[in-house]
PyMOL CGO cylinders between C-alpha atoms (Angstrom):
from pymol import cmd
from pymol.cgo import CYLINDER

trace = [
    CYLINDER, 80.42, 88.87, 121.51, 81.69, 85.49, 122.68, 0.3, 1, 1, 1, 1, 1, 1,
    CYLINDER, 81.69, 85.49, 122.68, 83.21, 85.04, 119.22, 0.3, 1, 1, 1, 1, 1, 1,
    CYLINDER, 83.21, 85.04, 119.22, 85.14, 88.33, 119.56, 0.3, 1, 1, 1, 1, 1, 1,
    CYLINDER, 85.14, 88.33, 119.56, 86.47, 87.35, 122.97, 0.3, 1, 1, 1, 1, 1, 1,
    CYLINDER, 86.47, 87.35, 122.97, 87.58, 84.02, 121.51, 0.3, 1, 1, 1, 1, 1, 1,
    CYLINDER, 87.58, 84.02, 121.51, 89.46, 85.97, 118.80, 0.3, 1, 1, 1, 1, 1, 1,
    CYLINDER, 89.46, 85.97, 118.80, 91.35, 87.91, 121.45, 0.3, 1, 1, 1, 1, 1, 1,
    CYLINDER, 91.35, 87.91, 121.45, 92.22, 84.70, 123.29, 0.3, 1, 1, 1, 1, 1, 1,
    CYLINDER, 92.22, 84.70, 123.29, 93.35, 83.08, 120.03, 0.3, 1, 1, 1, 1, 1, 1,
    CYLINDER, 93.35, 83.08, 120.03, 95.67, 86.01, 119.30, 0.3, 1, 1, 1, 1, 1, 1,
    CYLINDER, 95.67, 86.01, 119.30, 97.09, 85.80, 122.81, 0.3, 1, 1, 1, 1, 1, 1,
    CYLINDER, 97.09, 85.80, 122.81, 97.58, 82.05, 122.43, 0.3, 1, 1, 1, 1, 1, 1,
    CYLINDER, 97.58, 82.05, 122.43, 99.23, 82.44, 119.01, 0.3, 1, 1, 1, 1, 1, 1,
    CYLINDER, 99.23, 82.44, 119.01, 101.73, 84.89, 120.42, 0.3, 1, 1, 1, 1, 1, 1,
    CYLINDER, 101.73, 84.89, 120.42, 102.41, 82.87, 123.58, 0.3, 1, 1, 1, 1, 1, 1,
    CYLINDER, 102.41, 82.87, 123.58, 102.97, 79.70, 121.54, 0.3, 1, 1, 1, 1, 1, 1,
    CYLINDER, 102.97, 79.70, 121.54, 106.05, 81.17, 119.85, 0.3, 1, 1, 1, 1, 1, 1,
    CYLINDER, 106.05, 81.17, 119.85, 106.80, 84.41, 121.71, 0.3, 1, 1, 1, 1, 1, 1,
    CYLINDER, 106.80, 84.41, 121.71, 109.91, 86.46, 121.01, 0.3, 1, 1, 1, 1, 1, 1,
    CYLINDER, 109.91, 86.46, 121.01, 112.21, 86.98, 123.96, 0.3, 1, 1, 1, 1, 1, 1,
    CYLINDER, 112.21, 86.98, 123.96, 110.80, 89.81, 126.07, 0.3, 1, 1, 1, 1, 1, 1,
    CYLINDER, 110.80, 89.81, 126.07, 113.42, 92.48, 126.59, 0.3, 1, 1, 1, 1, 1, 1,
    CYLINDER, 113.42, 92.48, 126.59, 113.46, 95.96, 128.16, 0.3, 1, 1, 1, 1, 1, 1,
    CYLINDER, 113.46, 95.96, 128.16, 111.92, 98.57, 125.89, 0.3, 1, 1, 1, 1, 1, 1,
    CYLINDER, 111.92, 98.57, 125.89, 114.59, 100.57, 124.00, 0.3, 1, 1, 1, 1, 1, 1,
    CYLINDER, 114.59, 100.57, 124.00, 113.95, 103.78, 122.08, 0.3, 1, 1, 1, 1, 1, 1,
    CYLINDER, 113.95, 103.78, 122.08, 112.24, 103.64, 118.69, 0.3, 1, 1, 1, 1, 1, 1,
    CYLINDER, 112.24, 103.64, 118.69, 115.22, 105.20, 116.91, 0.3, 1, 1, 1, 1, 1, 1,
    CYLINDER, 115.22, 105.20, 116.91, 117.53, 102.62, 118.45, 0.3, 1, 1, 1, 1, 1, 1,
    CYLINDER, 117.53, 102.62, 118.45, 115.24, 99.86, 117.21, 0.3, 1, 1, 1, 1, 1, 1,
    CYLINDER, 115.24, 99.86, 117.21, 115.10, 101.26, 113.68, 0.3, 1, 1, 1, 1, 1, 1,
    CYLINDER, 115.10, 101.26, 113.68, 118.89, 101.42, 113.52, 0.3, 1, 1, 1, 1, 1, 1,
    CYLINDER, 118.89, 101.42, 113.52, 119.20, 97.94, 115.01, 0.3, 1, 1, 1, 1, 1, 1,
    CYLINDER, 119.20, 97.94, 115.01, 116.75, 96.54, 112.45, 0.3, 1, 1, 1, 1, 1, 1,
    CYLINDER, 116.75, 96.54, 112.45, 119.09, 97.61, 109.64, 0.3, 1, 1, 1, 1, 1, 1,
    CYLINDER, 119.09, 97.61, 109.64, 122.11, 96.03, 111.32, 0.3, 1, 1, 1, 1, 1, 1,
    CYLINDER, 122.11, 96.03, 111.32, 120.60, 92.87, 112.81, 0.3, 1, 1, 1, 1, 1, 1,
    CYLINDER, 120.60, 92.87, 112.81, 117.00, 92.10, 111.73, 0.3, 1, 1, 1, 1, 1, 1,
    CYLINDER, 117.00, 92.10, 111.73, 117.01, 88.85, 113.75, 0.3, 1, 1, 1, 1, 1, 1,
    CYLINDER, 117.01, 88.85, 113.75, 117.84, 90.52, 117.05, 0.3, 1, 1, 1, 1, 1, 1,
    CYLINDER, 117.84, 90.52, 117.05, 115.25, 89.76, 119.81, 0.3, 1, 1, 1, 1, 1, 1,
    CYLINDER, 115.25, 89.76, 119.81, 114.61, 93.49, 120.25, 0.3, 1, 1, 1, 1, 1, 1,
    CYLINDER, 114.61, 93.49, 120.25, 113.70, 93.81, 116.59, 0.3, 1, 1, 1, 1, 1, 1,
    CYLINDER, 113.70, 93.81, 116.59, 111.53, 90.70, 116.45, 0.3, 1, 1, 1, 1, 1, 1,
    CYLINDER, 111.53, 90.70, 116.45, 109.50, 91.89, 119.41, 0.3, 1, 1, 1, 1, 1, 1,
    CYLINDER, 109.50, 91.89, 119.41, 109.11, 95.43, 118.04, 0.3, 1, 1, 1, 1, 1, 1,
    CYLINDER, 109.11, 95.43, 118.04, 108.07, 94.13, 114.59, 0.3, 1, 1, 1, 1, 1, 1,
    CYLINDER, 108.07, 94.13, 114.59, 105.34, 91.82, 115.95, 0.3, 1, 1, 1, 1, 1, 1,
    CYLINDER, 105.34, 91.82, 115.95, 101.84, 93.39, 115.60, 0.3, 1, 1, 1, 1, 1, 1,
    CYLINDER, 101.84, 93.39, 115.60, 100.21, 90.67, 117.73, 0.3, 1, 1, 1, 1, 1, 1,
    CYLINDER, 100.21, 90.67, 117.73, 102.58, 91.48, 120.58, 0.3, 1, 1, 1, 1, 1, 1,
    CYLINDER, 102.58, 91.48, 120.58, 101.77, 95.18, 120.20, 0.3, 1, 1, 1, 1, 1, 1,
    CYLINDER, 101.77, 95.18, 120.20, 98.00, 94.60, 120.21, 0.3, 1, 1, 1, 1, 1, 1,
    CYLINDER, 98.00, 94.60, 120.21, 97.74, 92.27, 123.17, 0.3, 1, 1, 1, 1, 1, 1,
    CYLINDER, 97.74, 92.27, 123.17, 100.12, 94.45, 125.19, 0.3, 1, 1, 1, 1, 1, 1,
    CYLINDER, 100.12, 94.45, 125.19, 98.34, 97.72, 124.46, 0.3, 1, 1, 1, 1, 1, 1,
    CYLINDER, 98.34, 97.72, 124.46, 97.00, 99.42, 127.59, 0.3, 1, 1, 1, 1, 1, 1,
    CYLINDER, 97.00, 99.42, 127.59, 93.86, 97.73, 128.90, 0.3, 1, 1, 1, 1, 1, 1,
    CYLINDER, 93.86, 97.73, 128.90, 90.67, 99.78, 129.02, 0.3, 1, 1, 1, 1, 1, 1,
    CYLINDER, 90.67, 99.78, 129.02, 87.08, 98.98, 129.99, 0.3, 1, 1, 1, 1, 1, 1,
    CYLINDER, 87.08, 98.98, 129.99, 84.34, 98.71, 127.37, 0.3, 1, 1, 1, 1, 1, 1,
    CYLINDER, 84.34, 98.71, 127.37, 81.47, 100.96, 128.50, 0.3, 1, 1, 1, 1, 1, 1,
    CYLINDER, 81.47, 100.96, 128.50, 78.91, 98.38, 127.30, 0.3, 1, 1, 1, 1, 1, 1,
    CYLINDER, 78.91, 98.38, 127.30, 80.27, 94.98, 128.34, 0.3, 1, 1, 1, 1, 1, 1,
    CYLINDER, 80.27, 94.98, 128.34, 82.02, 96.40, 131.42, 0.3, 1, 1, 1, 1, 1, 1,
    CYLINDER, 82.02, 96.40, 131.42, 84.96, 94.14, 130.67, 0.3, 1, 1, 1, 1, 1, 1,
    CYLINDER, 84.96, 94.14, 130.67, 88.58, 95.15, 130.17, 0.3, 1, 1, 1, 1, 1, 1,
    CYLINDER, 88.58, 95.15, 130.17, 90.36, 94.57, 126.85, 0.3, 1, 1, 1, 1, 1, 1,
    CYLINDER, 90.36, 94.57, 126.85, 93.63, 95.70, 125.25, 0.3, 1, 1, 1, 1, 1, 1,
    CYLINDER, 93.63, 95.70, 125.25, 92.89, 99.17, 123.87, 0.3, 1, 1, 1, 1, 1, 1,
    CYLINDER, 92.89, 99.17, 123.87, 93.79, 98.17, 120.30, 0.3, 1, 1, 1, 1, 1, 1,
    CYLINDER, 93.79, 98.17, 120.30, 90.60, 96.06, 120.33, 0.3, 1, 1, 1, 1, 1, 1,
    CYLINDER, 90.60, 96.06, 120.33, 88.52, 99.11, 121.24, 0.3, 1, 1, 1, 1, 1, 1,
    CYLINDER, 88.52, 99.11, 121.24, 87.48, 102.45, 119.79, 0.3, 1, 1, 1, 1, 1, 1,
    CYLINDER, 87.48, 102.45, 119.79, 87.77, 105.52, 122.00, 0.3, 1, 1, 1, 1, 1, 1,
    CYLINDER, 87.77, 105.52, 122.00, 85.21, 108.34, 122.14, 0.3, 1, 1, 1, 1, 1, 1,
    CYLINDER, 85.21, 108.34, 122.14, 85.81, 111.88, 123.30, 0.3, 1, 1, 1, 1, 1, 1,
    CYLINDER, 85.81, 111.88, 123.30, 83.33, 114.64, 123.96, 0.3, 1, 1, 1, 1, 1, 1,
    CYLINDER, 83.33, 114.64, 123.96, 83.38, 117.75, 121.77, 0.3, 1, 1, 1, 1, 1, 1,
    CYLINDER, 83.38, 117.75, 121.77, 81.13, 120.70, 120.95, 0.3, 1, 1, 1, 1, 1, 1,
    CYLINDER, 81.13, 120.70, 120.95, 79.57, 121.12, 117.53, 0.3, 1, 1, 1, 1, 1, 1,
    CYLINDER, 79.57, 121.12, 117.53, 80.99, 124.47, 116.28, 0.3, 1, 1, 1, 1, 1, 1,
    CYLINDER, 80.99, 124.47, 116.28, 77.62, 125.46, 114.79, 0.3, 1, 1, 1, 1, 1, 1,
    CYLINDER, 77.62, 125.46, 114.79, 75.18, 124.38, 117.50, 0.3, 1, 1, 1, 1, 1, 1,
    CYLINDER, 75.18, 124.38, 117.50, 77.44, 124.14, 120.59, 0.3, 1, 1, 1, 1, 1, 1,
    CYLINDER, 77.44, 124.14, 120.59, 75.80, 120.78, 121.30, 0.3, 1, 1, 1, 1, 1, 1,
    CYLINDER, 75.80, 120.78, 121.30, 78.06, 118.14, 122.88, 0.3, 1, 1, 1, 1, 1, 1,
    CYLINDER, 78.06, 118.14, 122.88, 78.71, 115.13, 120.67, 0.3, 1, 1, 1, 1, 1, 1,
    CYLINDER, 78.71, 115.13, 120.67, 80.66, 111.95, 121.26, 0.3, 1, 1, 1, 1, 1, 1,
    CYLINDER, 80.66, 111.95, 121.26, 83.16, 111.47, 118.46, 0.3, 1, 1, 1, 1, 1, 1,
    CYLINDER, 83.16, 111.47, 118.46, 85.59, 108.62, 117.77, 0.3, 1, 1, 1, 1, 1, 1,
    CYLINDER, 85.59, 108.62, 117.77, 89.37, 108.80, 117.96, 0.3, 1, 1, 1, 1, 1, 1,
    CYLINDER, 89.37, 108.80, 117.96, 90.31, 105.74, 115.93, 0.3, 1, 1, 1, 1, 1, 1,
    CYLINDER, 90.31, 105.74, 115.93, 94.05, 106.26, 115.54, 0.3, 1, 1, 1, 1, 1, 1,
    CYLINDER, 94.05, 106.26, 115.54, 95.58, 103.87, 118.06, 0.3, 1, 1, 1, 1, 1, 1,
    CYLINDER, 95.58, 103.87, 118.06, 99.06, 105.43, 117.59, 0.3, 1, 1, 1, 1, 1, 1,
    CYLINDER, 99.06, 105.43, 117.59, 98.32, 109.05, 118.60, 0.3, 1, 1, 1, 1, 1, 1,
    CYLINDER, 98.32, 109.05, 118.60, 97.61, 108.52, 122.28, 0.3, 1, 1, 1, 1, 1, 1,
    CYLINDER, 97.61, 108.52, 122.28, 99.42, 111.76, 123.18, 0.3, 1, 1, 1, 1, 1, 1,
    CYLINDER, 99.42, 111.76, 123.18, 96.87, 113.76, 121.16, 0.3, 1, 1, 1, 1, 1, 1,
    CYLINDER, 96.87, 113.76, 121.16, 93.91, 112.61, 123.23, 0.3, 1, 1, 1, 1, 1, 1,
    CYLINDER, 93.91, 112.61, 123.23, 92.25, 115.24, 125.33, 0.3, 1, 1, 1, 1, 1, 1,
    CYLINDER, 92.25, 115.24, 125.33, 90.18, 114.95, 128.48, 0.3, 1, 1, 1, 1, 1, 1,
    CYLINDER, 90.18, 114.95, 128.48, 88.15, 111.98, 129.64, 0.3, 1, 1, 1, 1, 1, 1,
    CYLINDER, 88.15, 111.98, 129.64, 87.19, 109.32, 127.10, 0.3, 1, 1, 1, 1, 1, 1,
    CYLINDER, 87.19, 109.32, 127.10, 85.04, 106.22, 126.92, 0.3, 1, 1, 1, 1, 1, 1,
    CYLINDER, 85.04, 106.22, 126.92, 85.89, 102.99, 125.15, 0.3, 1, 1, 1, 1, 1, 1,
    CYLINDER, 85.89, 102.99, 125.15, 83.72, 100.51, 123.27, 0.3, 1, 1, 1, 1, 1, 1,
    CYLINDER, 83.72, 100.51, 123.27, 84.62, 97.26, 121.56, 0.3, 1, 1, 1, 1, 1, 1,
    CYLINDER, 84.62, 97.26, 121.56, 85.36, 97.63, 117.87, 0.3, 1, 1, 1, 1, 1, 1,
    CYLINDER, 85.36, 97.63, 117.87, 82.22, 95.70, 116.96, 0.3, 1, 1, 1, 1, 1, 1,
    CYLINDER, 82.22, 95.70, 116.96, 79.11, 96.76, 115.05, 0.3, 1, 1, 1, 1, 1, 1,
    CYLINDER, 79.11, 96.76, 115.05, 76.74, 95.26, 117.59, 0.3, 1, 1, 1, 1, 1, 1,
    CYLINDER, 76.74, 95.26, 117.59, 78.43, 97.13, 120.44, 0.3, 1, 1, 1, 1, 1, 1,
    CYLINDER, 78.43, 97.13, 120.44, 78.58, 100.43, 118.54, 0.3, 1, 1, 1, 1, 1, 1,
    CYLINDER, 78.58, 100.43, 118.54, 74.90, 100.13, 117.71, 0.3, 1, 1, 1, 1, 1, 1,
    CYLINDER, 74.90, 100.13, 117.71, 74.11, 99.84, 121.44, 0.3, 1, 1, 1, 1, 1, 1,
    CYLINDER, 74.11, 99.84, 121.44, 76.18, 102.95, 122.14, 0.3, 1, 1, 1, 1, 1, 1,
    CYLINDER, 76.18, 102.95, 122.14, 74.31, 104.77, 119.38, 0.3, 1, 1, 1, 1, 1, 1,
    CYLINDER, 74.31, 104.77, 119.38, 70.92, 103.84, 120.85, 0.3, 1, 1, 1, 1, 1, 1,
    CYLINDER, 70.92, 103.84, 120.85, 71.94, 104.46, 124.46, 0.3, 1, 1, 1, 1, 1, 1,
    CYLINDER, 71.94, 104.46, 124.46, 74.28, 107.48, 124.53, 0.3, 1, 1, 1, 1, 1, 1,
    CYLINDER, 74.28, 107.48, 124.53, 73.81, 107.76, 128.29, 0.3, 1, 1, 1, 1, 1, 1,
    CYLINDER, 73.81, 107.76, 128.29, 76.26, 104.89, 128.57, 0.3, 1, 1, 1, 1, 1, 1,
    CYLINDER, 76.26, 104.89, 128.57, 78.99, 107.48, 127.92, 0.3, 1, 1, 1, 1, 1, 1,
    CYLINDER, 78.99, 107.48, 127.92, 79.76, 110.85, 129.48, 0.3, 1, 1, 1, 1, 1, 1,
    CYLINDER, 79.76, 110.85, 129.48, 76.87, 110.54, 132.00, 0.3, 1, 1, 1, 1, 1, 1,
    CYLINDER, 76.87, 110.54, 132.00, 74.40, 111.14, 129.17, 0.3, 1, 1, 1, 1, 1, 1,
    CYLINDER, 74.40, 111.14, 129.17, 75.87, 114.55, 128.29, 0.3, 1, 1, 1, 1, 1, 1,
    CYLINDER, 75.87, 114.55, 128.29, 76.98, 113.70, 124.77, 0.3, 1, 1, 1, 1, 1, 1,
    CYLINDER, 76.98, 113.70, 124.77, 74.92, 112.77, 121.75, 0.3, 1, 1, 1, 1, 1, 1,
    CYLINDER, 74.92, 112.77, 121.75, 75.92, 109.94, 119.47, 0.3, 1, 1, 1, 1, 1, 1,
    CYLINDER, 75.92, 109.94, 119.47, 75.19, 110.70, 115.81, 0.3, 1, 1, 1, 1, 1, 1,
    CYLINDER, 75.19, 110.70, 115.81, 73.22, 108.30, 113.64, 0.3, 1, 1, 1, 1, 1, 1,
    CYLINDER, 73.22, 108.30, 113.64, 75.48, 106.40, 111.29, 0.3, 1, 1, 1, 1, 1, 1,
    CYLINDER, 75.48, 106.40, 111.29, 78.45, 106.68, 113.65, 0.3, 1, 1, 1, 1, 1, 1,
    CYLINDER, 78.45, 106.68, 113.65, 79.38, 103.04, 113.02, 0.3, 1, 1, 1, 1, 1, 1,
    CYLINDER, 79.38, 103.04, 113.02, 79.78, 103.80, 109.31, 0.3, 1, 1, 1, 1, 1, 1,
    CYLINDER, 79.78, 103.80, 109.31, 81.71, 106.94, 110.25, 0.3, 1, 1, 1, 1, 1, 1,
    CYLINDER, 81.71, 106.94, 110.25, 84.17, 104.88, 112.31, 0.3, 1, 1, 1, 1, 1, 1,
    CYLINDER, 84.17, 104.88, 112.31, 84.62, 102.55, 109.35, 0.3, 1, 1, 1, 1, 1, 1,
    CYLINDER, 84.62, 102.55, 109.35, 85.30, 105.48, 107.04, 0.3, 1, 1, 1, 1, 1, 1,
    CYLINDER, 85.30, 105.48, 107.04, 87.88, 106.92, 109.42, 0.3, 1, 1, 1, 1, 1, 1,
    CYLINDER, 87.88, 106.92, 109.42, 89.68, 103.58, 109.62, 0.3, 1, 1, 1, 1, 1, 1,
    CYLINDER, 89.68, 103.58, 109.62, 89.68, 103.33, 105.81, 0.3, 1, 1, 1, 1, 1, 1,
    CYLINDER, 89.68, 103.33, 105.81, 91.11, 106.85, 105.52, 0.3, 1, 1, 1, 1, 1, 1,
    CYLINDER, 91.11, 106.85, 105.52, 94.03, 105.81, 107.69, 0.3, 1, 1, 1, 1, 1, 1,
    CYLINDER, 94.03, 105.81, 107.69, 94.66, 102.77, 105.49, 0.3, 1, 1, 1, 1, 1, 1,
    CYLINDER, 94.66, 102.77, 105.49, 94.73, 104.95, 102.39, 0.3, 1, 1, 1, 1, 1, 1,
    CYLINDER, 94.73, 104.95, 102.39, 97.27, 107.26, 104.05, 0.3, 1, 1, 1, 1, 1, 1,
    CYLINDER, 97.27, 107.26, 104.05, 99.59, 104.22, 104.33, 0.3, 1, 1, 1, 1, 1, 1,
    CYLINDER, 99.59, 104.22, 104.33, 99.16, 103.14, 100.69, 0.3, 1, 1, 1, 1, 1, 1,
    CYLINDER, 99.16, 103.14, 100.69, 102.89, 103.44, 99.93, 0.3, 1, 1, 1, 1, 1, 1,
    CYLINDER, 102.89, 103.44, 99.93, 103.71, 100.76, 102.50, 0.3, 1, 1, 1, 1, 1, 1,
    CYLINDER, 103.71, 100.76, 102.50, 101.99, 98.07, 100.38, 0.3, 1, 1, 1, 1, 1, 1,
    CYLINDER, 101.99, 98.07, 100.38, 104.42, 96.37, 98.02, 0.3, 1, 1, 1, 1, 1, 1,
    CYLINDER, 104.42, 96.37, 98.02, 104.28, 93.94, 95.07, 0.3, 1, 1, 1, 1, 1, 1,
    CYLINDER, 104.28, 93.94, 95.07, 105.33, 90.32, 95.76, 0.3, 1, 1, 1, 1, 1, 1,
    CYLINDER, 105.33, 90.32, 95.76, 108.98, 90.02, 96.77, 0.3, 1, 1, 1, 1, 1, 1,
    CYLINDER, 108.98, 90.02, 96.77, 111.34, 87.13, 96.06, 0.3, 1, 1, 1, 1, 1, 1,
    CYLINDER, 111.34, 87.13, 96.06, 112.66, 87.24, 99.63, 0.3, 1, 1, 1, 1, 1, 1,
    CYLINDER, 112.66, 87.24, 99.63, 111.40, 88.53, 102.94, 0.3, 1, 1, 1, 1, 1, 1,
    CYLINDER, 111.40, 88.53, 102.94, 108.57, 87.99, 105.38, 0.3, 1, 1, 1, 1, 1, 1,
    CYLINDER, 108.57, 87.99, 105.38, 105.20, 89.73, 105.45, 0.3, 1, 1, 1, 1, 1, 1,
    CYLINDER, 105.20, 89.73, 105.45, 103.06, 91.16, 108.21, 0.3, 1, 1, 1, 1, 1, 1,
    CYLINDER, 103.06, 91.16, 108.21, 100.03, 90.32, 106.07, 0.3, 1, 1, 1, 1, 1, 1,
    CYLINDER, 100.03, 90.32, 106.07, 98.92, 89.81, 102.47, 0.3, 1, 1, 1, 1, 1, 1,
    CYLINDER, 98.92, 89.81, 102.47, 96.31, 91.77, 100.51, 0.3, 1, 1, 1, 1, 1, 1,
    CYLINDER, 96.31, 91.77, 100.51, 94.29, 89.72, 98.02, 0.3, 1, 1, 1, 1, 1, 1,
    CYLINDER, 94.29, 89.72, 98.02, 93.02, 91.76, 95.09, 0.3, 1, 1, 1, 1, 1, 1,
    CYLINDER, 93.02, 91.76, 95.09, 90.80, 88.84, 94.06, 0.3, 1, 1, 1, 1, 1, 1,
    CYLINDER, 90.80, 88.84, 94.06, 89.77, 85.55, 95.73, 0.3, 1, 1, 1, 1, 1, 1,
    CYLINDER, 89.77, 85.55, 95.73, 91.24, 82.06, 95.29, 0.3, 1, 1, 1, 1, 1, 1,
    CYLINDER, 91.24, 82.06, 95.29, 94.88, 82.97, 94.68, 0.3, 1, 1, 1, 1, 1, 1,
    CYLINDER, 94.88, 82.97, 94.68, 97.24, 79.96, 95.07, 0.3, 1, 1, 1, 1, 1, 1,
    CYLINDER, 97.24, 79.96, 95.07, 100.72, 79.75, 96.62, 0.3, 1, 1, 1, 1, 1, 1,
    CYLINDER, 100.72, 79.75, 96.62, 100.46, 82.67, 99.01, 0.3, 1, 1, 1, 1, 1, 1,
    CYLINDER, 100.46, 82.67, 99.01, 103.01, 83.45, 101.73, 0.3, 1, 1, 1, 1, 1, 1,
    CYLINDER, 103.01, 83.45, 101.73, 102.38, 82.20, 105.26, 0.3, 1, 1, 1, 1, 1, 1,
    CYLINDER, 102.38, 82.20, 105.26, 100.84, 85.39, 106.65, 0.3, 1, 1, 1, 1, 1, 1,
    CYLINDER, 100.84, 85.39, 106.65, 97.35, 86.72, 107.52, 0.3, 1, 1, 1, 1, 1, 1,
    CYLINDER, 97.35, 86.72, 107.52, 95.37, 87.41, 104.35, 0.3, 1, 1, 1, 1, 1, 1,
    CYLINDER, 95.37, 87.41, 104.35, 92.73, 90.07, 103.69, 0.3, 1, 1, 1, 1, 1, 1,
    CYLINDER, 92.73, 90.07, 103.69, 90.44, 89.88, 100.67, 0.3, 1, 1, 1, 1, 1, 1,
    CYLINDER, 90.44, 89.88, 100.67, 89.81, 93.47, 99.59, 0.3, 1, 1, 1, 1, 1, 1,
    CYLINDER, 89.81, 93.47, 99.59, 87.40, 92.87, 96.71, 0.3, 1, 1, 1, 1, 1, 1,
    CYLINDER, 87.40, 92.87, 96.71, 84.31, 93.44, 98.92, 0.3, 1, 1, 1, 1, 1, 1,
    CYLINDER, 84.31, 93.44, 98.92, 82.28, 96.68, 99.07, 0.3, 1, 1, 1, 1, 1, 1,
    CYLINDER, 82.28, 96.68, 99.07, 83.73, 97.89, 102.38, 0.3, 1, 1, 1, 1, 1, 1,
    CYLINDER, 83.73, 97.89, 102.38, 87.29, 97.55, 101.05, 0.3, 1, 1, 1, 1, 1, 1,
    CYLINDER, 87.29, 97.55, 101.05, 86.57, 99.19, 97.68, 0.3, 1, 1, 1, 1, 1, 1,
    CYLINDER, 86.57, 99.19, 97.68, 88.46, 102.49, 98.30, 0.3, 1, 1, 1, 1, 1, 1,
    CYLINDER, 88.46, 102.49, 98.30, 91.63, 100.60, 99.22, 0.3, 1, 1, 1, 1, 1, 1,
    CYLINDER, 91.63, 100.60, 99.22, 91.16, 98.05, 96.43, 0.3, 1, 1, 1, 1, 1, 1,
    CYLINDER, 91.16, 98.05, 96.43, 90.75, 100.73, 93.77, 0.3, 1, 1, 1, 1, 1, 1,
    CYLINDER, 90.75, 100.73, 93.77, 93.73, 102.68, 95.07, 0.3, 1, 1, 1, 1, 1, 1,
    CYLINDER, 93.73, 102.68, 95.07, 96.06, 99.67, 95.13, 0.3, 1, 1, 1, 1, 1, 1,
    CYLINDER, 96.06, 99.67, 95.13, 94.80, 98.42, 91.76, 0.3, 1, 1, 1, 1, 1, 1,
    CYLINDER, 94.80, 98.42, 91.76, 95.66, 101.80, 90.26, 0.3, 1, 1, 1, 1, 1, 1,
    CYLINDER, 95.66, 101.80, 90.26, 99.15, 101.65, 91.80, 0.3, 1, 1, 1, 1, 1, 1,
    CYLINDER, 99.15, 101.65, 91.80, 99.85, 97.99, 90.94, 0.3, 1, 1, 1, 1, 1, 1,
    CYLINDER, 99.85, 97.99, 90.94, 97.49, 96.91, 88.12, 0.3, 1, 1, 1, 1, 1, 1,
    CYLINDER, 97.49, 96.91, 88.12, 99.54, 93.84, 87.18, 0.3, 1, 1, 1, 1, 1, 1,
    CYLINDER, 99.54, 93.84, 87.18, 99.45, 92.08, 90.58, 0.3, 1, 1, 1, 1, 1, 1,
    CYLINDER, 99.45, 92.08, 90.58, 96.80, 89.78, 92.07, 0.3, 1, 1, 1, 1, 1, 1,
    CYLINDER, 96.80, 89.78, 92.07, 98.14, 90.22, 95.58, 0.3, 1, 1, 1, 1, 1, 1,
    CYLINDER, 98.14, 90.22, 95.58, 100.28, 92.68, 97.51, 0.3, 1, 1, 1, 1, 1, 1,
    CYLINDER, 100.28, 92.68, 97.51, 102.17, 92.43, 100.77, 0.3, 1, 1, 1, 1, 1, 1,
    CYLINDER, 102.17, 92.43, 100.77, 102.96, 94.47, 103.85, 0.3, 1, 1, 1, 1, 1, 1,
    CYLINDER, 102.96, 94.47, 103.85, 106.64, 93.72, 104.52, 0.3, 1, 1, 1, 1, 1, 1,
    CYLINDER, 106.64, 93.72, 104.52, 107.49, 92.62, 108.04, 0.3, 1, 1, 1, 1, 1, 1,
    CYLINDER, 107.49, 92.62, 108.04, 109.20, 95.57, 109.67, 0.3, 1, 1, 1, 1, 1, 1,
    CYLINDER, 109.20, 95.57, 109.67, 109.00, 97.82, 112.70, 0.3, 1, 1, 1, 1, 1, 1,
    CYLINDER, 109.00, 97.82, 112.70, 107.71, 100.58, 110.42, 0.3, 1, 1, 1, 1, 1, 1,
    CYLINDER, 107.71, 100.58, 110.42, 104.74, 98.49, 109.24, 0.3, 1, 1, 1, 1, 1, 1,
    CYLINDER, 104.74, 98.49, 109.24, 103.43, 97.31, 112.62, 0.3, 1, 1, 1, 1, 1, 1,
    CYLINDER, 103.43, 97.31, 112.62, 100.90, 100.16, 112.80, 0.3, 1, 1, 1, 1, 1, 1,
    CYLINDER, 100.90, 100.16, 112.80, 99.59, 99.37, 109.30, 0.3, 1, 1, 1, 1, 1, 1,
    CYLINDER, 99.59, 99.37, 109.30, 99.19, 95.68, 110.18, 0.3, 1, 1, 1, 1, 1, 1,
    CYLINDER, 99.19, 95.68, 110.18, 97.19, 96.67, 113.27, 0.3, 1, 1, 1, 1, 1, 1,
    CYLINDER, 97.19, 96.67, 113.27, 95.03, 99.08, 111.25, 0.3, 1, 1, 1, 1, 1, 1,
    CYLINDER, 95.03, 99.08, 111.25, 94.24, 96.36, 108.72, 0.3, 1, 1, 1, 1, 1, 1,
    CYLINDER, 94.24, 96.36, 108.72, 93.26, 93.99, 111.52, 0.3, 1, 1, 1, 1, 1, 1,
    CYLINDER, 93.26, 93.99, 111.52, 91.07, 96.64, 113.15, 0.3, 1, 1, 1, 1, 1, 1,
    CYLINDER, 91.07, 96.64, 113.15, 89.29, 97.51, 109.91, 0.3, 1, 1, 1, 1, 1, 1,
    CYLINDER, 89.29, 97.51, 109.91, 88.73, 93.86, 109.05, 0.3, 1, 1, 1, 1, 1, 1,
    CYLINDER, 88.73, 93.86, 109.05, 87.46, 93.20, 112.56, 0.3, 1, 1, 1, 1, 1, 1,
    CYLINDER, 87.46, 93.20, 112.56, 84.83, 95.94, 112.26, 0.3, 1, 1, 1, 1, 1, 1,
    CYLINDER, 84.83, 95.94, 112.26, 83.75, 94.85, 108.78, 0.3, 1, 1, 1, 1, 1, 1,
    CYLINDER, 83.75, 94.85, 108.78, 83.44, 91.19, 109.79, 0.3, 1, 1, 1, 1, 1, 1,
    CYLINDER, 83.44, 91.19, 109.79, 81.61, 91.84, 113.07, 0.3, 1, 1, 1, 1, 1, 1,
]
cmd.load_cgo(trace, "trace")
């Protein structure tokens, strides 16, 4: 747990070391148009920075640690009824972008296997003990996060001669001369669905990139979240 909190502090420090100029929040459509006209504008740099987006996401309290974290570092649970048994179950809402779709009162837990295992063993920590937490929910959260990555498969691109990357996807280990960007090795078992999908799309490339853009911020955050859960 201390290691995870250090990760959050490191991300905050990395952003504060070279922060973009903080400006009033314009509309998304304005930003997308501005990105085409002036990609170096401070508005655009701030909007295209996934670290900025994560550390400035709304803070919520983890129901296990009782500490507050940016919500992009957490997984949210809602309470719903099983349509067959009418039993209340706690289910995850892992999409950090669809906050307007959330219904009712929710509980948050750190996106960490050790924390999710505690929630699974002690469901009374959420919803005053009313909801049940299914066995294997940690694996279910991981599967949901992977499904979201696969939905964004067209945003991964082959190596480009010019341009910056949000992050780099390594199809195999020990690849030299990579761009200066966060790297994710996807040849492990947990990453297999994404690896197989991208290998089918781009069989001739050892690595792929997520171009730095406003439109790829959510994908960069999803990759970080999935990797965080796998590595925890």
